[in-house]
BAFI-3210 file (N, C-alpha, C; in Angstrom, 3 decimals, decimal comma, padded with zeros to 6 digits):
// residues 164
n [1|2|3|4|5|6|7|8|9|10|11|12|13|14|15|16|17|18|19|20|21|22|23|24|25|26|27|28|29|30|31|32|33|34|35|36|37|38|39|40|41|42|43|44|45|46|47|48|49|50|51|52|53|54|55|56|57|58|59|60|61|62|63|64|65|66|67|68|69|70|71|72|73|74|75|76|77|78|79|80|81|82|83|84|85|86|87|88|89|90|91|92|93|94|95|96|97|98|99|100|101|102|103|104|105|106|107|108|109|110|111|112|113|114|115|116|117|118|119|120|121|122|123|124|125|126|127|128|129|130|131|132|133|134|135|136|137|138|139|140|141|142|143|144|145|146|147|148|149|150|151|152|153|154|155|156|157|158|159|160|161|162|163|164]
n.u [-019,447|-017,860|-017,902|-015,492|-015,559|-013,363|-012,881|-015,465|-015,363|-013,325|-014,693|-016,340|-015,178|-014,294|-013,160|-013,552|-011,857|-009,246|-008,370|-004,800|-003,070|000,171|002,971|004,873|004,622|006,098|008,919|011,977|014,033|012,307|010,650|007,762|005,334|006,217|008,047|010,679|011,741|014,301|016,527|016,476|014,473|012,456|013,087|013,241|010,677|009,982|011,180|009,805|007,397|004,503|001,632|-000,611|-003,842|-005,526|-006,841|-009,298|-008,479|-007,726|-010,009|-013,280|-014,145|-012,036|-010,339|-009,257|-006,379|-002,651|-000,493|001,996|005,153|007,721|010,930|012,997|015,775|015,053|012,748|009,726|007,946|004,978|002,715|-000,778|-004,330|-007,391|-010,735|-013,626|-015,577|-017,932|-016,688|-014,084|-014,890|-015,565|-013,051|-011,409|-013,048|-012,516|-009,542|-009,592|-010,497|-008,360|-008,286|-007,282|-004,356|-002,218|-000,303|-000,741|000,539|000,773|002,978|003,303|004,430|007,034|010,712|012,853|014,822|015,218|015,386|017,200|015,490|012,887|011,949|011,199|013,193|012,572|014,090|013,110|010,561|007,759|005,411|002,600|-000,071|-002,335|-002,080|-003,014|-004,751|-004,937|-005,915|-003,803|-000,735|000,987|003,419|005,558|006,242|005,353|003,773|001,099|002,169|001,366|-001,729|-004,023|-006,361|-005,770|-005,755|-003,996|-001,355|000,711|003,380|006,583|006,054|003,489|004,768|006,234|004,040|002,981|000,893|-001,489]
n.v [019,045|017,810|015,187|012,765|010,891|008,762|008,954|008,105|005,342|004,648|004,474|002,017|-000,331|-000,496|-002,875|-005,180|-007,847|-006,784|-006,656|-007,376|-005,709|-006,463|-005,505|-005,151|-001,958|-000,852|-001,489|-001,523|-001,346|-002,804|-003,312|-001,581|-001,078|001,871|002,497|002,466|002,130|003,835|002,849|004,728|006,394|007,498|008,758|011,144|012,071|010,108|011,300|013,679|012,592|010,772|010,327|008,523|007,504|003,909|002,686|000,578|-000,688|001,764|003,087|004,792|004,659|005,214|002,402|001,895|002,326|003,101|001,877|001,872|002,962|002,661|002,950|000,461|-001,106|-003,153|-001,422|000,196|-000,365|-001,340|-001,307|-002,182|-001,513|-002,706|-001,262|-001,912|-001,657|-001,670|-001,739|-002,260|-004,869|-005,922|-005,495|-007,895|-010,175|-010,599|-011,041|-013,233|-014,736|-015,342|-013,140|-010,816|-009,588|-007,894|-004,647|-001,291|001,686|005,549|007,247|010,505|013,850|013,113|012,816|012,291|010,668|009,979|007,083|006,340|004,387|005,189|004,304|005,867|006,449|006,916|008,915|010,562|010,558|012,576|012,849|010,967|009,670|008,103|004,529|001,341|-001,715|-003,960|-006,549|-007,226|-005,385|-002,801|-003,134|-006,292|-007,195|-005,824|-007,137|-008,570|-009,693|-010,631|-011,150|-010,676|-011,710|-009,365|-008,126|-005,887|-003,771|-004,640|-007,165|-008,176|-011,117|-010,888|-010,352|-012,067|-014,008|-015,456|-017,933|-017,753]
n.w [016,497|013,827|012,421|010,678|007,310|007,880|010,670|011,054|010,137|011,607|013,791|013,540|013,391|016,197|019,239|017,504|015,664|013,325|009,956|008,574|006,821|004,655|002,388|-000,477|-001,719|-003,695|-006,141|-006,294|-009,313|-011,258|-013,718|-014,809|-016,756|-018,602|-016,828|-014,040|-010,649|-009,243|-007,580|-003,751|-004,009|-003,039|-000,663|000,275|000,382|002,791|004,735|004,708|005,703|004,855|004,005|002,792|001,212|001,547|-000,663|-002,664|-005,603|-006,435|-006,301|-005,417|-001,884|001,407|002,817|004,804|006,573|006,364|008,448|008,869|006,684|004,720|003,655|002,042|001,388|-000,572|-001,579|-001,088|001,465|003,121|006,162|007,033|008,327|007,886|008,105|009,213|007,178|004,468|001,716|002,681|003,578|001,277|-000,190|001,814|000,869|-002,356|-001,706|-000,405|-002,332|-003,939|-005,821|-005,325|-005,162|-005,657|-004,339|-005,286|-006,307|-007,261|-008,285|-007,969|-008,874|-009,896|-010,136|-013,203|-014,984|-018,865|-020,414|-023,685|-025,130|-024,170|-021,644|-018,480|-015,616|-012,796|-009,947|-007,951|-005,967|-005,412|-004,293|-003,049|-003,440|-002,399|-001,841|-003,245|-002,732|-005,008|-007,798|-010,136|-009,871|-011,453|-010,984|-010,880|-008,533|-006,765|-004,231|-002,223|001,188|003,489|004,990|006,886|009,974|013,037|016,257|017,379|017,100|014,426|014,336|014,521|014,710|013,313|010,219|009,874|009,614|011,313|013,065|011,359]
ca.u [-018,560|-018,095|-017,227|-014,892|-015,482|-012,162|-013,040|-016,799|-014,689|-012,664|-015,273|-017,247|-014,217|-013,830|-013,710|-013,558|-010,852|-009,398|-007,550|-003,917|-002,077|001,891|003,709|005,903|003,947|006,822|009,917|013,449|014,888|011,381|010,115|006,403|005,051|007,657|009,075|011,438|011,902|015,446|016,731|016,393|013,625|011,296|014,313|013,095|009,290|009,558|011,662|008,893|006,365|003,623|000,057|-001,237|-004,952|-005,648|-007,886|-009,256|-008,484|-007,749|-010,988|-014,021|-013,668|-010,862|-010,772|-008,320|-005,435|-001,246|000,094|003,658|005,837|009,404|011,815|014,177|016,808|014,137|011,628|008,441|007,227|003,645|001,963|-002,023|-005,206|-008,267|-011,466|-015,084|-016,858|-018,344|-015,761|-013,067|-015,054|-015,442|-011,512|-011,136|-013,540|-011,286|-008,196|-009,967|-010,859|-007,592|-008,584|-006,578|-003,187|-001,194|-000,439|-000,222|000,959|000,611|003,971|002,957|005,559|008,436|011,903|013,513|015,452|014,212|016,696|017,221|014,563|011,869|011,865|011,679|013,684|012,449|014,570|012,617|008,850|007,610|004,140|001,849|-001,878|-002,702|-001,776|-004,141|-004,751|-005,372|-005,505|-002,697|-000,139|001,756|004,681|005,009|006,775|004,436|002,812|000,790|002,662|000,505|-002,885|-004,657|-006,927|-004,920|-006,442|-003,378|-000,669|001,730|004,784|007,564|004,895|002,805|005,185|006,442|003,316|002,444|-000,977|-002,118]
ca.v [018,444|017,273|013,690|012,563|009,350|008,327|008,604|007,470|004,202|003,627|003,667|000,840|-001,347|-000,875|-003,885|-006,171|-008,084|-006,122|-007,324|-006,199|-006,449|-005,903|-006,112|-004,274|-001,134|-000,715|-002,513|-000,834|-002,070|-003,295|-002,417|-001,285|-000,206|002,059|003,236|001,864|003,133|004,006|002,838|006,131|007,751|007,707|009,077|012,722|012,229|009,236|012,396|014,824|012,527|010,661|009,446|008,095|006,797|003,349|002,325|-000,925|-001,105|002,763|004,052|004,588|005,560|004,840|001,065|001,653|002,960|002,553|002,230|001,815|003,442|002,028|002,570|-000,175|-001,918|-003,905|-000,639|000,898|-001,528|-001,100|-002,516|-001,501|-002,269|-002,597|-000,865|-002,584|-001,026|-002,384|-001,556|-003,155|-006,537|-006,570|-006,231|-009,160|-011,440|-010,326|-011,320|-014,551|-015,321|-015,122|-012,009|-009,644|-010,330|-007,099|-003,245|-000,525|003,106|005,996|007,926|012,003|014,543|012,388|013,267|010,700|010,499|009,205|005,989|006,332|003,354|005,424|004,261|006,517|006,038|007,510|009,271|010,891|010,597|013,800|013,036|009,397|009,849|006,946|003,339|000,401|-003,035|-004,465|-007,843|-007,219|-004,341|-002,432|-003,760|-007,236|-007,946|-005,311|-008,330|-008,836|-010,594|-011,418|-010,662|-011,649|-010,925|-008,934|-007,291|-005,176|-003,352|-005,603|-007,005|-009,595|-012,315|-010,766|-010,200|-013,996|-014,761|-016,690|-017,849|-018,138]
ca.w [016,095|012,379|012,273|008,774|006,837|008,468|012,242|011,499|009,720|012,698|015,253|013,158|013,711|017,748|019,502|016,908|015,305|012,534|009,338|008,406|005,154|004,498|000,978|-000,995|-002,569|-005,040|-005,762|-006,888|-010,285|-011,629|-014,787|-013,981|-017,796|-018,661|-015,577|-013,648|-009,663|-008,846|-005,542|-003,161|-005,151|-001,877|000,689|000,923|000,911|003,608|005,760|004,489|006,140|003,693|004,668|001,408|001,537|001,657|-001,397|-003,452|-007,269|-007,191|-006,500|-003,838|-000,331|001,768|002,879|005,824|007,108|006,671|009,446|008,781|005,633|005,531|002,038|002,045|000,086|-001,994|-002,176|-000,721|002,435|003,549|006,284|007,169|008,730|006,927|008,756|009,369|006,281|003,319|000,575|003,031|003,702|-000,516|-000,354|001,914|000,000|-002,883|-001,770|-000,275|-003,473|-004,511|-007,050|-004,846|-004,637|-004,932|-004,243|-006,582|-005,966|-008,485|-008,268|-008,309|-008,493|-009,677|-010,968|-013,894|-016,508|-019,630|-021,311|-025,024|-025,435|-024,214|-020,702|-017,407|-014,354|-011,380|-009,432|-006,831|-006,063|-004,215|-003,502|-003,008|-002,591|-002,604|-002,173|-003,669|-002,768|-006,447|-008,567|-010,830|-010,203|-012,461|-011,015|-011,089|-007,266|-005,479|-003,711|-000,904|001,482|004,639|005,033|007,936|011,360|013,894|017,076|017,604|016,057|013,677|015,249|014,106|014,038|011,631|008,902|009,703|009,044|012,752|013,945|010,712]
c.u [-018,518|-017,234|-016,679|-015,039|-014,265|-012,603|-014,402|-016,271|-014,093|-013,272|-016,337|-016,398|-013,450|-013,919|-013,986|-012,229|-010,401|-008,249|-006,237|-003,634|-000,850|002,147|004,447|004,606|004,666|008,373|011,489|013,675|013,538|010,492|008,607|005,832|006,104|008,262|009,579|012,119|013,427|015,507|016,927|015,528|012,616|011,895|013,657|011,554|009,331|009,958|010,893|007,794|005,431|002,246|-000,748|-002,944|-005,122|-007,180|-008,359|-009,404|-008,498|-008,879|-012,056|-013,205|-012,666|-011,527|-010,485|-007,197|-004,183|-001,007|001,672|004,413|007,098|009,920|012,569|015,047|016,222|013,037|010,708|007,889|006,071|003,123|000,364|-003,035|-006,465|-009,487|-012,991|-016,235|-017,113|-017,551|-014,200|-013,221|-015,136|-013,720|-011,022|-011,578|-012,759|-009,980|-008,435|-010,325|-009,611|-007,479|-008,002|-005,286|-001,639|-001,286|000,088|-000,089|000,841|001,808|003,475|004,475|006,677|009,420|012,105|014,037|015,570|015,714|016,166|015,845|013,315|011,489|012,670|012,206|013,557|013,124|014,391|011,144|008,746|006,196|003,341|000,441|-002,681|-001,935|-003,050|-004,028|-005,369|-005,206|-004,358|-001,940|000,493|003,209|004,661|005,376|005,943|003,243|002,157|001,268|001,931|-001,001|-003,945|-005,388|-005,569|-005,490|-005,300|-002,046|000,570|002,995|005,330|006,570|004,082|003,615|005,956|005,251|002,786|001,438|-001,921|-003,002]
c.v [017,824|016,026|013,220|011,260|008,619|007,795|008,024|005,607|003,296|003,758|002,552|-000,445|-001,459|-002,129|-005,114|-006,596|-007,508|-007,575|-006,498|-007,238|-005,803|-006,588|-004,825|-003,424|-000,634|-000,713|-001,357|-001,656|-002,779|-002,310|-002,112|-000,203|000,119|003,222|002,303|002,976|003,072|003,665|004,482|006,974|008,043|008,264|010,753|012,683|010,982|010,413|013,732|013,985|011,918|009,671|009,049|007,379|005,507|002,828|000,675|-000,507|000,628|004,142|003,879|005,434|004,341|003,187|000,458|002,250|002,808|003,267|002,736|002,396|003,315|002,096|002,125|-000,317|-002,293|-002,676|-000,044|-000,210|-000,890|-001,882|-001,692|-002,052|-001,637|-001,994|-001,419|-002,033|-002,139|-002,988|-002,533|-004,632|-006,774|-007,228|-007,530|-010,079|-011,839|-011,390|-012,991|-015,530|-015,735|-014,023|-010,582|-009,576|-009,274|-005,700|-002,265|001,149|003,885|007,311|009,276|012,742|013,865|013,128|012,120|011,523|009,596|008,390|006,701|005,528|003,943|005,481|005,071|006,046|007,391|007,988|010,014|010,905|011,744|013,723|011,143|009,533|009,079|005,620|002,374|-001,116|-003,695|-005,764|-007,678|-005,496|-004,068|-003,250|-005,182|-008,041|-006,983|-006,348|-008,346|-010,018|-011,329|-010,609|-011,142|-010,980|-010,570|-008,233|-006,406|-004,702|-004,692|-005,526|-007,796|-010,971|-012,018|-010,673|-011,372|-014,834|-015,944|-016,257|-017,433|-019,413]
c.w [014,453|012,721|010,641|008,693|008,005|010,050|011,896|011,088|010,865|013,861|014,831|013,699|015,491|018,522|018,801|016,324|013,848|011,515|008,756|007,180|005,266|003,066|000,737|-002,058|-003,744|-005,212|-006,834|-008,161|-011,371|-012,840|-014,937|-015,514|-018,843|-017,900|-014,889|-012,008|-009,348|-007,529|-005,136|-003,367|-003,815|-000,611|001,035|001,010|002,094|004,763|006,054|005,685|005,019|004,459|003,454|002,342|001,175|000,469|-002,252|-005,167|-007,505|-006,644|-005,111|-002,423|000,060|002,412|004,477|005,878|006,752|007,921|009,489|007,042|005,906|003,706|002,616|001,411|-001,135|-002,760|-001,271|000,230|003,298|004,577|007,043|007,731|007,583|008,026|008,290|008,422|005,363|002,342|001,358|003,015|002,256|-000,557|000,196|001,323|-001,060|-002,520|-001,182|-000,824|-004,392|-005,736|-006,351|-004,230|-004,350|-004,109|-005,229|-005,904|-007,304|-007,888|-008,434|-008,244|-008,995|-010,837|-012,157|-014,819|-017,238|-020,577|-022,811|-025,482|-024,706|-022,458|-019,664|-016,133|-013,393|-010,349|-008,254|-006,696|-004,703|-003,882|-003,943|-002,164|-002,102|-002,767|-002,122|-003,365|-004,358|-006,777|-009,362|-010,772|-011,145|-012,697|-010,157|-009,640|-006,223|-005,216|-002,355|-000,211|002,808|004,896|005,927|009,335|011,875|015,186|017,873|016,653|015,484|014,052|014,092|013,394|013,305|010,463|008,847|009,113|010,334|012,989|012,618|010,438]
res [m|t|t|t|p|r|a|t|a|r|s|h|s|r|g|r|q|q|m|m|v|a|g|y|a|a|n|y|g|v|l|c|g|r|y|i|i|a|k|g|a|f|r|d|l|m|q|r|g|c|k|p|k|m|l|l|n|h|k|g|p|e|i|g|e|w|l|t|i|a|d|d|d|r|g|l|f|v|i|g|r|l|w|n|t|p|r|a|c|e|a|i|a|l|y|r|e|g|c|l|t|g|l|s|l|g|p|k|g|a|a|w|d|t|m|q|c|g|i|k|i|l|t|a|v|n|r|i|d|e|i|s|l|c|g|e|p|l|d|p|a|a|l|i|i|n|f|r|a|e|n|r|l|p|g|q|a|f|l|n|g|a|g|q]
***
């Protein structure tokens, strides 16, 4: 039997309280460098299913898993669980120091229209390989909403910040 890094990381966290994170990985209508994501750009991707990796600052080994990825009126909302690994512990420490405030994704295989000023309007995102916890997201509204210990799947209490 072969043990994958993901399975190994999961086994390390069994029986321990885990850290959960929630926030918007992307927001519609927000200027992100030279592009803006149009409302509905993730619709087809969500219908096909999407399971991106959870990374810290777009590099290194996976630090957890995204449990919920949902396209709503504001953008792409995610909820994830960090594993009990050294890299995930580094992310937790950075968050507690105030150095880790946002989420960032790299849309892949996107369709877009280009405005006369050169800014691209992404109309369809076909792939997302990873969503990272990061210090300064390109989308200034892609912020972590909640980050706390949780030993069960998040529910409304988690999203509202109850029990912090």
